[in-house]
N, C-alpha and C positions, 0 to 999 in steps of 0.2 A: 625274237629280236635277232636280226642279222648282225654279223660282226665281220669287219674287214680290216686286215693288217696288210699294209702296203709299203714295201721297201723299208722296213724298220731296221735301223742300225743303232748300235749303242757302244760307246767307248768309255773306258774308265782310265783316267790318268794317261791318256794317249794310246792305250791298248784297246783294240777293237774286240768286243766280246761277241757281238752278233752283227751280221752284215746282210742287208737287203732281204730280210725275211718277209715273205708274202704268203698269205693264205686267207681263205674266206670260210665263214661258218654260216649256214642257213639257220633259220628259226627252228629250234628243237634238235639241232644236230649235235652229236657228241664228237668233239675233235680231240685227238691225242697228240701232244707234243712229245715225241719220243727221241731219245738220243742218249749217248753216254755222258758221264759227268763232265762238266766244263764246256759243254757246247752251247750254253746260253738259254736253255729252256725256261728257267725261272726268270731270267732277265726279260725275256719276251712277255711272260705273264705279268710281271710287275708293270711293264709299259702299258699293257692292256688295262690293268686295274686302275691306272692313274696314280699309283703310289710312286712311280718313277716317271718324271716328265722330261728327262734329259736326253731323250732319244731323237734320232732323225727319222723322217718318214711320216706316214699318216695312219692313224687308227680311226675307223668310223664305226659308230654304233647306230644301227638303223639308218644308215646313209648320212649321218651327221658326224662331223669330225669331233673326236673326243680327246681331251688332253688333261683330264682331271678325274678325281674319284667320282664315279657315277652311281647314283642310288639304285639303278637297275642292275648293278653288278654285285653278286655275292662272292665272297672269297673264303676259301678253306685252305689253311696252311698245313704244313707237315706236322707242326705242333699245335695242340688244341688252342693254346693261348687264352685260356679261361681266366676270369678274374677270381682270384682265390678267396676273396672276402664275400663273394656272392654264391648263393646256392645254384644248383643246376638250373632250376626254374628261372631264377633271377638272371642268370647268365644268358638264357635264351631270349627273354623278352626285354633285356636291358636297352636295346636300340630302338624299340618300338615307341611310337607316339600314340597318344590317345588315352582312353579310359583304362585304368589299371585292371579292372575285372576282365575286360575284353582282351587285354594283352595277356593276362594269365591264362585265360581259356584257350587262346590261340597257341600259346607256348605248350600248354599241357597236351593239346591234341598232337602237336608235332613230336613231343617226347614219346607219346604212345607209338607214333609211326616209326621212330628210330629205336624202339625197344627199351625205353627207359621209364616206362610207367612204374611208379613206386619209388623212383629215385629222385623225385623232384626236389626234395629238401636236403639232399646230400651236398657236401662241399667238394670242390675239385680234388682236394687231397685224399678224399675217400674213394675216388674212382680209379678203375684200371685204365690203361692207355686206350683200350677200345671204347670204353664208356665215355671217356673224355672226348674222344674224336666224334662219337655219336652226338654228344652235346654240341660240339662245334658245328656239325652238319645241321643240326636243328636250328642253331642260332643263325646260320647263313641263310636258311630257307624261310625263316619266320617272316622276313620282310617281303617274301614272294618275288625274288629277283627274276628277271627274264633271262639273265645269263649268270652262270655259276662258274667261277674259276677255281681250280683245285691244283695246288702245288704239292705233288707227291703226298697225297693225304693219308696213304696207308703204309708208307715205307718204314715207319718206326714201329709197326705192329708185328706180332708173331704171325706165322703163315696162316693158321686157322682163323684167327680174328680178321686178318686181311681178306680172306675169302668171304667170310660172313658180311663184312662191310661192303665189299664189291657188290654182292647180291642186294644188300639193303639200298645201295646207291641206285641200282637199276630199278628197284621198286619205287623209289622216290622220283626218279626221272619219269617213270610211267605215270605217276600221279600228277606231277607238276609240269613236265615237259619243258624245262628250261634248256636253252642252248648251253652246252658245257664245253669248257676247254680244260683238259686234264694233262698236267705235266707229269711224266713218268719215265723211268728208265727200265720198267718192267714190260717186256714184250707181251707176255701172257696177259697181263692186265689190260694193255692197250687193245689187243685182239678181242678180249672178252667184252670190254665196255664200249668201245668207240665205233662210230660209223665211218670215220676217216682217220688216218694216221699221217701226221706231218712229221717226217724224219729230219731232224737237224743233225748236222755232222760237221766236225772240224773245229778248229780254233783260229779265227772266229767261226762261230756257228753259222751255217748257211742251210737253206732248205735243200735237202738231197733228193727227197721224193715226197709225193703226196698220194696216198693209197686209199682207194675207196673199198670198203668192206660191205658186201651186199648180203652176207648171211644175216638172217633175222635174229633178234635177241629175244630170250636168252640163248646163248650158244654153248655148245659142248667144246670144252678146251681140247678134247681129243679129236675133234673133227679133222679129217685128213687134209682138207684144203687149208685150214688154219695152221696145221702143223707144217705144211709145206711153205706157207707164207712166213712162218716164224724162222724156218731154216734159212730162207733167202734174206730176211731182214738181218739175221745174225751175220751172214756172209757179207752183206752190204756194209754193215757197221764196222766190221773188222777189216775188210779188204777194199771195198768200194769198187770192185771190178765187175760184178755181175748185176745186170739190171733187175729191178724188182718186179714182182707180179703186181699189177695195179688193181686188179679186181678179184673178188672171191664171191 
């Protein structure tokens, strides 16, 4: 599924949050929305998801204008947002339609893929933060969305769990190949996961640069070209004086 964001702006009570944000994602491409806090990354993602329709501009999914929640879009938030009265398994297949046995089998298979085999009958209160987020990822993928939106999905986790889930997300991407848009303020995460990084900067947030990363995945975080790119992104976000490297 292709995704097109064209001149999207959003204001709240007269204050402009984002201005004229434009970028495109090809089918199966992983896009990172990177920037410091307050630049409007999550605002853009909510507009794409259809959860917020109060923006100006145009969002197209597969060439057709979209301004509502789309069943082809899966969403993963910073918090797992699981229903506490349902088990892990029930949380995953809750939104599926059809035969209950088939729904259960599909959910069980996904739970295996995210490393939660044996935890199907646990309740959310019994899960660690990483396990809860694995459940949320399985829930988002069970409907087989063509586009997956992720709003800082690993920012609340400890460093070790975060690295594990980044690798798990790449494995799932290799299996399902959804188009993905990932909101993050973590430069290392963006360089590790994404095919392209759209940098938002300022208040209101505007597109500062759009960087293509040509290194194949999985990548080494110590790769010298990625390290150089990180240094230049840091300088750009802090000072805005030095042009960015556009390719690696």
